[in-house]
C-alpha positions as CSV (number, residue, x, y, z in Angstrom):
1,X,-37.5,-140.1,149.4
2,X,-33.8,-141.3,150.7
3,X,-31.5,-138.6,152.0
4,X,-27.8,-138.0,151.1
5,X,-27.1,-139.4,154.3
6,X,-29.4,-142.6,153.8
7,X,-27.7,-143.0,150.6
8,X,-24.6,-143.5,151.9
9,X,-25.7,-145.5,155.1
10,X,-27.0,-147.9,152.4
11,X,-23.8,-148.1,150.5
12,X,-21.5,-148.4,153.5
13,X,-23.4,-151.5,155.2
14,X,-23.3,-152.8,151.7
15,X,-20.0,-152.8,151.7
16,X,-19.6,-154.1,155.1
17,X,-21.2,-157.4,154.0
18,X,-19.4,-158.0,150.6
19,X,-16.4,-157.6,152.4
20,X,-17.6,-159.6,155.4
21,X,-18.4,-162.5,152.5
22,X,-14.7,-161.9,150.9
23,X,-13.2,-161.9,154.3
24,X,-15.3,-165.4,155.2
25,X,-14.2,-167.1,152.5
26,X,-10.4,-165.9,153.2
27,X,-10.8,-166.0,157.0
28,X,-13.5,-168.7,158.0
29,X,-16.2,-167.0,159.0
30,X,-20.0,-166.9,157.9
31,X,-20.4,-167.7,154.4
32,X,-24.3,-168.0,152.9
33,X,-25.6,-170.2,150.5
34,X,-27.0,-173.5,149.4
35,X,-24.8,-177.2,149.1
36,X,-23.8,-177.5,145.4
37,X,-24.4,-181.2,143.8
38,X,-21.8,-183.6,143.5
39,X,-21.7,-186.6,141.4
40,X,-21.7,-190.1,141.8
41,X,-17.8,-190.1,141.5
42,X,-17.3,-188.1,144.4
43,X,-16.4,-184.7,141.8
44,X,-18.0,-181.7,142.4
45,X,-20.5,-180.7,139.4
46,X,-20.7,-176.9,137.7
47,X,-23.4,-175.0,139.8
48,X,-26.5,-174.7,138.1
49,X,-27.4,-171.2,136.3
50,X,-28.6,-168.7,138.8
51,X,-27.1,-170.9,141.6
52,X,-25.2,-170.3,144.1
53,X,-21.6,-171.9,145.5
54,X,-21.5,-174.6,148.2
55,X,-20.7,-173.5,151.9
56,X,-17.2,-173.1,152.4
57,X,-14.7,-172.0,155.4
58,X,-11.1,-172.3,155.6
59,X,-9.2,-172.7,158.4
60,X,-5.8,-174.7,159.5
61,X,-7.5,-177.9,160.7
62,X,-4.9,-180.4,160.8
63,X,-2.4,-177.6,162.6
64,X,0.4,-177.8,159.9
65,X,0.3,-174.0,159.4
66,X,-1.4,-174.7,155.8
67,X,-5.0,-173.3,155.1
68,X,-7.3,-176.2,154.8
69,X,-10.7,-175.8,153.5
70,X,-14.7,-177.5,154.9
71,X,-17.4,-177.2,152.8
72,X,-21.3,-178.5,152.7
73,X,-22.1,-180.2,149.7
74,X,-25.1,-182.1,148.7
75,X,-24.6,-185.4,147.1
76,X,-26.7,-186.3,143.7
77,X,-26.3,-189.9,144.5
78,X,-28.1,-189.7,148.3
79,X,-31.7,-190.4,147.7
80,X,-32.6,-188.6,150.5
81,X,-31.2,-185.4,149.7
82,X,-29.1,-185.0,152.6
83,X,-26.1,-183.0,152.5
84,X,-22.5,-183.7,153.3
85,X,-19.4,-182.0,155.5
86,X,-16.1,-182.6,153.9
87,X,-12.7,-181.2,154.6
88,X,-10.0,-180.7,152.0
89,X,-6.3,-180.4,153.9
90,X,-3.9,-178.0,152.0
91,X,-0.6,-179.2,151.2
92,X,2.7,-177.2,150.8
93,X,2.0,-177.1,146.6
94,X,-1.0,-175.7,146.5
95,X,-2.8,-178.6,145.9
96,X,-6.1,-180.0,148.6
97,X,-6.3,-183.8,149.7
98,X,-9.6,-184.7,150.8
99,X,-10.0,-186.4,154.3
100,X,-11.5,-190.0,153.9
101,X,-14.6,-189.5,156.6
102,X,-17.1,-187.4,156.0
103,X,-20.5,-186.1,158.0
104,X,-24.0,-185.7,157.3
105,X,-25.3,-182.3,158.1
106,X,-28.8,-182.0,157.3
107,X,-31.4,-181.5,154.1
108,X,-30.9,-177.7,153.6
109,X,-27.7,-176.3,154.9
110,X,-27.8,-172.4,154.8
111,X,-25.3,-170.6,156.7
112,X,-21.8,-172.3,158.1
113,X,-19.5,-170.6,161.0
114,X,-16.0,-171.3,162.3
115,X,-14.3,-170.8,165.6
116,X,-12.6,-172.2,168.4
117,X,-15.8,-173.0,170.6
118,X,-14.5,-175.5,172.8
119,X,-11.6,-173.4,173.9
120,X,-8.9,-176.5,172.9
121,X,-7.1,-174.4,170.3
122,X,-8.7,-176.4,167.2
123,X,-10.9,-175.2,164.4
124,X,-14.6,-176.0,164.8
125,X,-17.9,-175.7,162.7
126,X,-21.7,-174.9,163.2
127,X,-23.7,-175.5,160.2
128,X,-27.8,-173.9,159.9
129,X,-29.8,-176.2,158.4
130,X,-33.2,-174.7,157.0
131,X,-35.6,-176.9,159.1
132,X,-34.0,-175.2,162.1
133,X,-31.2,-177.2,163.3
134,X,-28.0,-176.3,164.5
135,X,-25.2,-178.8,164.0
136,X,-21.5,-178.4,165.5
137,X,-18.5,-180.3,164.5
138,X,-15.1,-180.5,166.5
139,X,-12.1,-180.1,165.3
140,X,-9.5,-182.6,166.9
141,X,-6.2,-181.1,165.0
142,X,-5.6,-183.6,162.7
143,X,-8.4,-183.0,160.1
144,X,-11.0,-184.7,161.3
145,X,-14.3,-182.8,162.2
146,X,-16.3,-185.1,164.9
147,X,-20.4,-184.5,165.5
148,X,-20.8,-182.5,168.5
149,X,-24.5,-182.8,167.9
150,X,-27.4,-180.5,167.7
151,X,-26.7,-177.3,169.9
152,X,-30.2,-175.4,169.4
153,X,-32.7,-176.2,167.0
154,X,-35.3,-172.9,165.7
155,X,-38.1,-172.5,163.3
156,X,-35.4,-172.4,160.6
157,X,-31.8,-171.0,160.2
158,X,-30.6,-168.6,157.1
159,X,-27.8,-167.1,158.5
160,X,-25.3,-167.4,161.6
161,X,-22.9,-164.2,162.8
162,X,-20.3,-165.0,165.4
163,X,-18.0,-162.4,168.1
164,X,-17.9,-162.1,171.6
165,X,-21.3,-160.7,172.6
166,X,-20.9,-160.6,176.5
167,X,-16.8,-159.8,176.7
168,X,-16.5,-163.0,178.4
169,X,-13.7,-164.2,176.4
170,X,-15.7,-166.9,174.8
171,X,-17.4,-166.8,171.2
172,X,-21.4,-166.1,171.1
173,X,-23.6,-166.8,168.3
174,X,-26.8,-164.9,166.3
175,X,-29.2,-167.0,164.6
176,X,-31.7,-165.0,162.1
177,X,-34.9,-167.6,162.1
178,X,-37.5,-166.0,159.2
179,X,-39.9,-168.8,160.0
180,X,-40.0,-167.1,163.7
181,X,-39.3,-163.7,162.4
182,X,-36.5,-162.9,165.0
183,X,-32.8,-163.0,165.6
184,X,-31.4,-164.9,168.2
185,X,-28.5,-164.8,170.5
186,X,-26.7,-167.4,171.9
187,X,-24.6,-167.2,174.6
188,X,-21.5,-169.6,174.1
189,X,-20.1,-171.5,177.2
190,X,-16.6,-172.2,176.2
191,X,-16.8,-176.1,176.2
192,X,-18.9,-175.9,172.8
193,X,-22.3,-175.7,174.0
194,X,-24.5,-172.7,173.8
195,X,-27.3,-170.9,176.1
196,X,-30.3,-169.5,174.6
197,X,-30.6,-165.8,175.9
198,X,-32.9,-163.5,173.9
199,X,-34.2,-162.7,170.9
200,X,-35.3,-159.6,169.1
201,X,-37.4,-159.3,165.8
202,X,-36.7,-158.7,162.3
203,X,-37.4,-155.7,160.5
204,X,-40.1,-157.7,158.3
205,X,-42.1,-161.0,157.7
206,X,-41.9,-163.6,155.2
207,X,-38.2,-162.5,154.1
208,X,-35.0,-163.7,154.7
209,X,-32.7,-161.3,156.7
210,X,-28.7,-162.1,156.6
211,X,-27.2,-161.0,159.6
212,X,-23.3,-159.8,160.2
213,X,-21.4,-159.2,163.3
214,X,-18.9,-155.9,163.1
215,X,-18.3,-152.9,165.4
216,X,-20.2,-150.2,163.5
217,X,-19.7,-147.4,165.8
218,X,-16.3,-148.0,167.2
219,X,-17.0,-148.1,171.1
220,X,-14.9,-151.5,171.0
221,X,-18.9,-153.5,171.3
222,X,-19.6,-155.7,168.9
223,X,-22.8,-154.9,167.2
224,X,-25.0,-156.8,164.3
225,X,-26.5,-155.4,161.2
226,X,-29.3,-157.1,159.4
227,X,-30.0,-157.3,155.9
228,X,-31.7,-159.0,153.1
229,X,-30.9,-159.6,149.2
230,X,-34.4,-157.9,148.0
231,X,-34.1,-154.4,148.7
232,X,-32.0,-151.6,150.2
233,X,-33.2,-152.2,154.0
234,X,-31.6,-152.6,156.8
235,X,-31.2,-152.2,160.7
236,X,-28.1,-151.9,162.7
237,X,-28.3,-153.2,166.9
238,X,-25.8,-151.8,169.0
239,X,-23.9,-154.1,171.4
240,X,-24.8,-153.3,174.9
241,X,-21.4,-155.6,175.6
242,X,-23.4,-157.8,177.7
243,X,-25.2,-160.2,175.0
244,X,-27.8,-157.6,174.6
245,X,-28.5,-155.0,171.5
246,X,-30.2,-152.0,171.2
247,X,-32.1,-150.8,167.8
248,X,-30.3,-147.9,166.7
249,X,-33.2,-146.1,164.0
250,X,-30.7,-143.3,163.1
251,X,-28.2,-145.6,161.9
252,X,-31.2,-147.8,160.0
253,X,-33.3,-147.7,156.9
254,X,-36.3,-149.5,157.4
255,X,-39.4,-149.9,154.8
256,X,-41.8,-149.1,158.1
257,X,-39.8,-148.1,161.3
258,X,-43.4,-149.3,162.8
259,X,-43.0,-153.1,162.1
260,X,-39.9,-153.3,164.3
261,X,-40.3,-153.2,168.8
262,X,-36.5,-152.7,170.1
263,X,-35.4,-155.6,172.3
């Protein structure tokens, strides 16, 4: 039986993740989902019943002070089933103008995150694909997102969280890989590249878990919440400030506590 404290904690984590998703759409953080179809004329089709929206983030890609949009959509006209990254530049009258070029990002894009990963002041993007590839695109300040290449490869990618986990002033990543049933920490080098640091196991195998980054205990260090859409299970990993995390059982609610082995 769940205690009152656990119920409050569950509500808190769900609220954090819902707010995080809304903030992501507004501020350019991680948003989860799969690409929606695009017609042969290049216009987005309506979402299918029960489907999910395209991956989308916002940022000022051409540095004109107006918010722009980058989204990953799948093409109904592409025989390989590939998905593409497109940029819509915001105009001061509230409309958007699509940038001419677009880049292929994979066949099963699952997560996207925005940040300045190479320290040039321009927003960059990283897209995670279901096949495990993590592909980076660097903003050039004119609205173009130039492919940087694959920065890491996992068994699968369903979720990415971003933050400065080791307090070096550079953005780092955590990647949820359900195929390996683990979350991996990637430490940013500040030039667009990342170095794989440590991994810790997901609470249960065979389930897609998402990660969210925030300071949950108010100590000024970024922590992680790991949760899924199927039940109320979640776990909190408290940041140690050096890129490692410690499992906090008192703040977590997992079906089988023995399934987790602290990192």
